[in-house]
C-alpha positions in Angstrom: 107.8 102.9 44.0 107.3 104.3 47.5 110.4 105.5 49.5 111.6 102.9 52.1 111.2 105.6 54.8 107.4 105.5 54.1 107.3 101.8 55.1 109.4 102.5 58.1 107.0 105.2 59.2 104.0 103.0 58.6 105.4 100.2 60.6 106.3 102.5 63.5 102.7 103.9 63.4 101.2 100.5 63.6 103.5 99.5 66.4 102.6 102.5 68.5 98.8 102.0 67.7 99.0 98.4 69.0 101.2 98.8 72.1 100.7 101.5 74.6 103.3 103.0 76.9 103.2 101.4 80.4 101.5 103.6 83.0 103.8 105.5 85.3 103.5 105.1 89.0 101.9 108.6 89.2 99.3 107.7 86.5 98.5 104.4 88.3 98.0 106.3 91.5 95.7 108.8 89.9 93.6 106.0 88.4 93.3 104.1 91.6 92.2 107.2 93.5 89.1 107.4 91.2 87.9 104.0 92.5 85.8 104.5 95.6 85.9 102.2 97.5 89.3 100.9 96.2 88.8 97.3 95.0 90.8 94.5 96.7 93.0 93.9 93.6 93.6 96.3 90.7 96.1 95.6 88.0 96.7 97.9 85.0 98.4 95.9 82.2 100.5 97.2 79.3 98.6 97.4 76.1 96.3 99.7 74.1 93.4 101.4 75.8 90.1 99.5 75.8 87.5 101.7 74.0 84.0 101.4 75.4 82.2 101.9 72.1 80.0 100.0 69.7 82.9 97.8 68.5 83.3 96.3 72.0 82.1 92.9 73.2 81.0 92.7 76.8 81.0 89.1 78.2 78.8 88.8 81.3 79.5 85.7 83.3 77.0 84.6 86.0 76.6 81.5 88.2 73.0 81.2 87.0 71.3 82.5 83.9 69.5 85.8 84.4 67.3 87.3 81.6 67.8 90.8 83.1 71.6 90.7 82.8 71.8 91.8 79.1 69.2 94.6 79.7 71.1 95.9 82.7 74.5 96.0 81.0 73.0 97.5 77.8 71.2 100.3 79.7 74.3 101.0 81.7 76.6 101.3 78.7 74.1 103.5 76.8 73.5 105.8 79.7 77.1 106.1 81.0 79.1 105.8 77.8 76.6 106.5 75.0 77.5 103.2 73.3 75.8 99.9 72.3 78.3 97.1 72.6 77.7 93.5 71.7 76.7 91.8 75.0 77.1 88.0 75.5 75.7 86.5 78.8 76.9 83.0 79.8 76.7 80.7 82.8 80.0 80.0 84.4 81.2 78.0 87.4 84.4 79.9 88.1 82.8 83.3 88.9 83.4 85.0 92.3 81.2 83.2 94.9 80.9 85.8 97.6 77.8 88.0 97.7 78.2 91.2 95.7 81.7 90.2 94.6 82.8 90.8 91.0 85.7 90.5 88.6 86.6 92.7 85.6 89.0 91.8 82.8 89.4 94.3 80.0 91.7 93.8 77.1 91.6 94.5 73.4 88.0 94.8 72.3 86.6 92.7 75.1 85.4 93.5 78.6 84.5 90.5 80.8 82.3 91.1 83.9 82.0 88.1 86.3 79.8 87.7 89.4 77.5 85.3 91.1 74.5 87.5 90.4 73.4 90.9 89.2 74.4 92.7 92.4 78.0 92.0 91.6 77.5 93.0 88.0 76.1 96.3 89.1 79.1 97.0 91.2 81.4 96.1 88.3 79.5 98.6 86.1 80.0 101.3 88.7 83.7 100.6 88.9 83.9 100.8 85.1 82.3 104.2 85.1 84.7 105.5 87.8 87.7 104.3 85.8 86.6 105.4 82.4 87.6 108.8 80.9 86.5 110.4 77.6 88.7 110.6 74.6 91.1 113.5 74.3 91.9 115.9 71.5 88.5 116.3 70.0 85.9 119.1 70.3 83.3 116.7 71.6 83.2 113.4 73.4 83.5 110.5 71.0 84.0 107.6 73.3 85.1 106.5 76.8 88.1 104.3 77.4 90.0 102.4 80.2 93.4 100.9 80.4 93.9 97.1 80.0 92.7 96.1 83.5 92.1 93.2 85.9 90.1 94.0 88.9 88.9 91.6 91.7 86.7 92.9 94.5 84.3 91.9 97.2 82.7 93.9 100.0 84.6 94.2 103.3 81.3 93.9 105.2 77.8 92.8 104.3 76.0 95.9 105.7 77.3 99.2 104.2 74.9 102.0 105.1 74.3 105.8 104.9 72.3 107.7 107.5 70.2 110.6 106.2 68.0 113.1 108.1 65.0 114.2 105.9 63.2 117.4 106.9 59.9 118.6 105.6 61.7 121.3 103.5 64.2 118.9 102.0 63.5 118.5 98.3 62.7 115.0 97.1 65.3 115.4 94.3 68.0 115.9 97.0 67.1 112.6 98.6 67.1 110.9 95.2 70.6 112.3 94.6 71.8 110.9 97.9 70.3 107.5 97.1 71.9 107.4 93.6 75.3 108.4 95.0 75.1 105.8 97.8 74.4 103.0 95.3 77.1 104.3 92.9 79.7 104.0 95.7 78.5 100.5 96.5 76.6 101.2 99.7 73.7 98.8 100.0 71.5 100.3 102.8 70.2 103.7 103.5 68.7 104.6 106.9 66.8 107.8 107.1 65.2 109.8 109.9 62.1 111.6 108.6 61.1 114.8 110.5 57.6 115.7 109.3 56.3 117.0 112.7 57.3 113.7 114.2 60.3 111.5 113.7 59.9 108.4 111.6 62.7 105.9 110.9 62.9 104.3 107.5 65.2 101.8 105.9 65.9 101.5 102.2 67.8 98.5 100.7 69.8 99.8 97.7 69.6 96.9 95.2 69.7 99.0 92.1 72.4 101.4 90.8 69.6 103.2 88.9 67.2 104.1 91.8 63.5 104.4 91.1 62.5 107.7 92.6 58.8 106.7 92.7 59.4 104.9 96.0 59.9 108.3 97.6 56.2 109.0 97.1 55.1 106.3 99.5 
């Protein structure tokens, strides 16, 4: 027969595995400073961390069905978190209606991303990456995780642009880095002045978080 203290220890372990300590004001402030730009509404709930691994279910809610949604989310999770979660795409009426707006709800083993179209889903994925941090206490990264979270966000203005001056000696890879960072931080336009003997003004619409560098060759 096992000692009664064994069962007390086991019960305590399960309780602490199920319910996490509430975040302190300092911890909340640190997490919010990772989010650029800061979403309109961010709430960190009490509860266990949401682990972004293969046991996770990602619900993608859109106003209209889009065959590319599952591919986009799968590629993003594999690239950013090294995981292959179960992804379920559904059509919903109560998604954010504004252009590029999105909503994130993360609890337990479920993350729900809601938006009217894929532009909002891309922004939600970028916010997840900014918020996520790798596991601690191991020699190598095993997974990424976030707090139980509710986020609602929409752009403050429809045109959010970056101005870049591109000289002949500027490496193409540097322009690609700028484009990727601009999209990551939810800018949607890039205006560049190209100085190759004469000035040429170009305008790039950033519609993808994963920018295709082949457009720089044109």
